[in-house]
VOGU-3710 file (C-alpha; in Angstrom, 3 decimals, decimal comma):
1> knkecmaifp> 96,892/107,845/96,112  98,298/110,635/98,465  95,808/110,779/100,710  96,213/111,312/104,128  94,540/108,419/106,660  95,025/106,729/109,616  96,150/103,345/110,244  96,911/101,176/112,463  101,122/100,534/112,912  102,291/96,849/111,589
11> ettsfyraiv> 102,279/94,558/114,782  100,234/97,359/117,044  97,050/98,344/118,159  97,844/101,667/118,212  96,546/104,122/115,324  99,038/106,414/113,246  98,868/109,178/110,812  99,746/108,263/107,124  99,581/108,450/104,043  98,663/106,300/100,926
21> skapvwtwde> 101,852/105,715/99,529  100,599/103,568/96,347  97,409/103,366/94,093  94,947/100,622/95,361  94,508/97,403/93,989  90,863/96,522/93,555  89,825/93,120/93,036  86,284/92,045/92,486  84,569/89,928/95,484  82,503/87,286/94,221
31> qrrapvvhel> 80,474/86,705/97,542  80,093/90,591/98,189  79,942/91,157/94,502  81,468/94,483/94,500  85,058/95,754/94,470  87,125/95,498/96,838  90,782/96,317/98,416  92,508/93,998/100,728  95,641/96,089/101,487  96,962/99,764/101,368
41> vvmfeddeda> 100,664/100,373/101,112  101,311/103,777/103,228  104,163/105,462/104,509  103,686/106,580/108,373  104,760/110,116/109,677  107,713/109,903/111,866  108,685/106,311/110,677  111,673/106,878/109,140  114,714/104,565/109,246  118,450/105,668/110,314
51> agrtphrrvp> 119,085/107,116/106,952  116,291/109,285/106,798  114,001/106,523/104,390  110,595/106,261/105,440  109,421/102,452/104,314  106,220/101,839/102,545  103,881/99,472/104,847  101,136/97,065/103,759  98,537/97,264/106,061  94,763/95,374/105,351
61> sryviplpae> 92,609/98,573/104,144  90,437/97,100/107,421  92,466/98,896/109,601  92,738/102,718/106,893  90,289/105,174/107,506  90,368/108,017/105,498  91,779/111,730/108,056  89,916/115,035/107,516  92,427/117,917/107,214  90,520/119,788/109,499
71> yfheesenvd> 90,952/118,023/112,405  94,870/118,921/112,966  96,645/121,584/112,871  100,042/122,948/113,784  100,907/123,487/117,217  101,864/127,325/116,610  97,933/127,982/114,726  95,894/129,779/117,236  92,870/127,418/116,328  89,133/126,702/118,271
81> lvtpk> 89,024/123,443/119,226  85,231/122,517/118,156  84,797/119,488/115,908  84,832/120,285/112,365  81,565/120,372/110,300
//
């Protein structure tokens, strides 16, 4: 919960920045013999409705990837654009 990520926006094929808004629900996958998360609930950046509220959206976990903060910067910052280590 509260981790930055990239997720495919519903009904598109594009990844967008988002924040995991609810703790994931783990279930036991007997076939894999491991715990799994089937979907995550996220809030996408710049996804406000007319009233200014950002909706929670369900995304299959296979379409969500973690986002290291060091890959992003504010345009006003003077940054060296090299791959983070």
